[in-house]
C-alpha positions in Angstrom: 2.7 3.3 -11.2 -0.1 3.6 -13.7 -2.7 2.5 -11.1 -1.3 5.1 -8.6 -1.6 7.8 -11.2 -5.2 6.8 -11.9 -5.9 6.8 -8.2 -4.6 10.3 -7.7 -6.4 11.6 -10.8 -9.7 10.1 -9.5 -9.1 11.6 -6.1 -8.5 15.1 -7.5 -11.6 14.8 -9.8 -13.8 13.9 -6.9 -12.4 16.6 -4.6 -12.3 19.1 -7.5 -16.0 18.5 -8.2 -17.0 19.4 -4.7 -14.5 22.2 -4.2 -16.0 25.7 -4.1 -13.0 27.8 -5.1 -12.1 28.9 -8.6 -10.1 26.4 -10.5 -7.3 28.9 -10.6 -7.1 28.9 -6.8 -6.8 25.1 -6.5 -3.4 23.6 -5.8 -2.3 20.2 -4.7 -1.2 21.7 -1.3 -4.6 23.3 -0.7 -6.4 20.1 -1.5 -4.2 18.2 0.9 -4.8 20.9 3.6 -8.5 20.6 3.1 -8.4 16.8 3.3 -6.4 17.0 6.5 -9.1 19.2 8.1 -11.7 16.5 7.5 -15.2 16.3 6.1 -14.3 14.2 3.1 -14.6 10.5 2.4 -11.8 8.9 0.4 -12.2 5.5 -1.2 -8.8 4.1 -1.8 -7.8 0.9 -3.6 -4.6 -0.9 -2.6 -1.3 -0.3 -4.2 0.5 -2.7 -6.6 0.0 -6.4 -5.7 1.6 -9.6 -6.7 -0.1 -10.8 -9.9 -1.6 -14.1 -10.8 -4.5 -16.2 -9.9 -5.3 -17.3 -6.4 -3.4 -20.4 -5.4 -5.3 -23.7 -5.1 -4.5 -23.9 -1.4 -5.8 -20.3 -0.9 -6.7 -19.7 2.8 -7.7 -16.5 4.6 -5.8 -17.9 7.6 -2.5 -18.2 5.7 -1.3 -14.9 4.2 1.4 -16.7 2.1 -1.4 -18.2 -0.1 -2.8 -14.8 -1.0 -1.9 -12.2 -3.6 -0.2 -9.7 -1.3 1.1 -6.2 -1.8 4.4 -6.2 -3.7 7.4 -4.1 -2.5 6.2 -1.4 -4.9 2.7 -1.6 -3.5 3.9 -1.2 0.1 6.0 1.8 -1.0 3.0 3.3 -2.7 0.7 2.8 0.3 3.2 4.4 2.6 3.7 7.4 0.3 0.0 7.8 -0.2 -0.7 7.6 3.5 2.0 10.1 4.3 0.8 12.5 1.7 -2.9 12.4 2.7 -2.7 12.0 6.4 0.6 13.8 7.2 1.0 14.3 11.0 -2.7 14.9 11.5 -4.7 12.5 13.6 -8.1 13.9 12.8 -9.2 11.1 10.6 -10.9 7.8 10.8 -10.0 4.7 8.8 -12.7 2.3 7.6 -11.1 -0.7 6.0 -12.7 -2.7 3.2 -9.5 -4.6 2.4 -8.7 -8.3 2.4 -7.3 -9.5 5.7 -3.8 -9.7 4.4 -3.8 -6.2 3.0 -5.1 -4.8 6.3 -2.4 -6.7 8.2 0.3 -5.4 5.9 -0.9 -1.8 6.0 -1.4 -1.8 9.7 2.2 -2.9 10.2 3.3 0.3 8.4 1.8 2.7 10.8 
């Protein structure tokens, strides 16, 4: 949860720094509306993942050997995606995730 809070704080700082309105006019809803209109680049880290070191038999071809999103991480990713993307389709996703993370997130859409 701490990481999710840091993520959202970072997002609002980045968006807030480029926002042209008075600080008194900025609300979470207006930021989300602007994001959904497009013209922003969001860099997002994954949600909570299973902890620990990579296994000795680590393989990109075998997802079970990787540190994957935890149940909480999958929930965080789904909530974040719904909050940012909503029902709008005017966005483009560019992935920089590990293969397993991409496969997990793709299955949520």
